[in-house]
N, C-alpha and C positions, 0 to 999 in steps of 0.2 A: 052802141055801146059793145065793145067786144071784151070778152074776158079771157085771158091766157090761163090754160091749165098747167101748172108747174108739176113736173115729176116728183113724186114723193121720195123720200130718202129710202133706200133699198137695203135688203140684207147684204148685197155685194158692196154698197157704199159703206155700210157699217163695217164689213170686214176690212176694207181699205183703211178706214180711219184707225181702228184697232191695231192693224199691222204697223201703220206709219207711226202711231203714238208708242207703240212698244218699242220699235226700232230707235226712236229718238230717246226714249227713256234708258234703254239698254246701252245706247252709246254714251250716255251720261253716267251709267252705273247705278241707276236709281230704279228700284223695284215700284211698281205702281199697280194701282187698280184703274180700269178703264170702263166707262159706261157710254153708250150711245142710245139715245131716245129719238123716236120719231116725233113728228109735229104734235101728236096727241099725247106725248108724255109716255107712250110704251116703250118698254125695253127692247132694243132692236139687237144690241150685242152688249156682253159683259165679259171681262177678263181680268183676273187678279193674279200677278205674278206670286208664285208660291212663297217668295221671300218677302213680299210687301206686307206691311203691318195689316192685321185683319181690318182695321177701320178704314183702310183705303178703299175698300169695296162700298161701304155706305158713304164715304165722303165723296168719291167719284160720282156716285148716283145723284147725291144731294146737289152737288155743284152743276151736274148737266140739267136737273130739274130746275134749279134757280135760274140758269141762264136761258132755259126755254121759257119759263113763265115771264120773265122780265124782259126777255129779247135782247139781252146785253151779256157781255162777258163779265163773270163774276168779279174779275180783277178791277173793273169799272164801278163796282157797287160797294166796295168795302166801307168807304167813308159815309154811305148813306144810312148805314145802321149803327153808327156810333150814337152815343147818348143824345147829342143834339142834332143828329141827322133826321131827314123827313120819313126814313123808313125804320126808325128806331124800333117800332113795336111789330114790324111785319114778320120777322122770324117766328114770333109765337101766335100770329094771327090766322095761320092756315093748318089744315089737317096734315098736310105733308110738309117735312121739314125743308126750310130754305137754307143755303150755307153760303154766307157771304165771305168766301175765302178764294183767292185766285185758283183757277184750274177749270172752270166752266165757260164754255163758248157755245153761242147759238150757231146753228148751220143754216145758211141761206142758199137758195137756188133761184136765180133770176130775180133777186130782190125779195124773195118771200121766204119766211121762216119755215124750214122743213124738219127741224130736229135740233139736237143739241148733243155735245160731247163733254164729258167730264173726267178729270184725272185727279187721282189722290195718291198720296204716298211720298211725294218729294216735297221740298219746300214750296210754298205757294207759287213763288215766281218761276220755279222749275215746271211745276205742273201746268202752268198758263203757257210756258214756252213749248211744251210737249204738245199741248193741244193746238196751238197755232200751226205748229209743224205738221200735225196730222191734217188740219184743214187744208193746207196747201196741196197735200196729196190727193185730195178729192177735186 
């Protein structure tokens, strides 16, 4: 049995993601907060446009954390926390806050989860789009 070691997400990768996300958001005229986490949930990069609402920093981080923990884009999880959804009680069950609003995406390398990216500040579908654009730059 052979195991393949996948390179972890680096600071350079995080910078690439932040730059690409910022560019996409700026082109749309949307001030955002951007968070990049490594596979362990540790902060690799954070940037909040000075014009972005203050909470965008917290929402970008919570979205990234949610995408990392559930290994899924937060846009795909929204219906799961509705009152009749299977994850209804999950947002209050953990020490760290989960946020089931579009804008968080997991980051994979060679099929393995290596981190997550979260954006906050725009409409949820905008944040999701900016995150997807940033992933393509990586």
